[in-house]
N, C-alpha and C positions, 0 to 999 in steps of 0.2 A: 975232172969223172962228171961226168951229169946228172945230177940225183934224177930218181922213177918221179918225182914233184916237177920238178925242172921238167922231161920228158911229153910228160901229159901234157903239159902247158904250152910246150912250144908243137908238140900234137896238133893240138884243138886249135893253138892258134893261126898257123899254118893252112889246116885244113879245112878250119870255118874262114880263112884270107879269100883260101878258091871260090868258095860259096857267092861269098860279098858281091867278087872281083866279079866271076861268072852276071847277077841281076848287073851289077854298071854295067856292063859289055851288053845286056838284053832295057838296056833305059835306052841305050844311045841306039841302039842295030837289033832289031831282032833277028836276021838273018846270023851276024854276026855271034850275039848271045845264044841264038839256038844254035850254034857252032859250035862253039867253046862249049856249051853244059852237055851236047852229044858228045863228047868224050870224055874219054874214060878217067876222067883223073881224080876221081874219088880210091878208084879201083888201087889205081897207079902206084897213089897215095897209101894206101891200104900191105899194098906185097909191098914198098918200101920199109915200110909200119916193121910188117914181121919179117922183112929180110934182117934189120936192122937190130931186131930184140931175135935176134940168132933160130929162130923159126924154121922148123926143119922144114927144105924144100919139100917133102910130101906135103903137108902142112900148105904154105904156097901158093904150088900149084891144085892144089885140091880148090884153093879161094877164086882163084882165073874159069878152074872148070864150072865150078855152079856158080858163078855170077853170069858165064854167059845162057845156061839156061834158064837163069833169075831175069832174065831181060828181056828175052823173049814174050812174056805174058805181058808186057809192060808198054814192049811195044803199041795191040790197038789201043789202047789208051789216047796216045800218039795225037791220031785221026777223029778217036769219037767227039778229045776234047772240047776243041776247033768248031765241030757240029753243032756239041750241049749247049756253050760257052753262050752265039749265037739266041738260039733262043729260051733258054731257060735261066743264064745269067749261070753268076761265077760261080757261086755257093753249089747248087746244082747239078751244074757242071760234073765241078768236082766231088764229089759225092756218086754221082754216077759213073763216072773215070774211075775212081776206086771201089764201085761195087765191080764193071767191068774189070777192072783187072784183078780183082780174086776170085771172079767167073774163071776167071784164061790160066792163071794161077790151076784150079782144084779142075781144070781138064788137062794142063801139060803134067800135072803129078798120073791127074789117070793115065795118060797116054805115054811116057815116059818109064812110068810101072813095067807096062810089056813087053817095052825093047829091055829089064833089065838094071834101068839103071834106077834109084831112090833119091828123089831130091828130097824125100823133107822124115 
């Protein structure tokens, strides 16, 4: 039987390994790195961790549901960042991308609330 500390360490190693793997792919190929980064690997791992930890199906389903909605306001950042980095440099582009994402989150939360979907 695996202890809770061993389980947490295992989760950290696998999850962080995925991030390192994606960055290694990205160093070798822009397209392949982006493709692998776009895959919902962290979400799938989270669903697996929840399942293996005997969480209720409702909790697992809710995680997938909210992840869908939370991905939407991040998409404009991926369009803005390449334009911003070429004009203002990495840190300014990253900062403005974060602001754009926060604004998009606010807009999405307001719009979805009108349809009865509470995201926060």
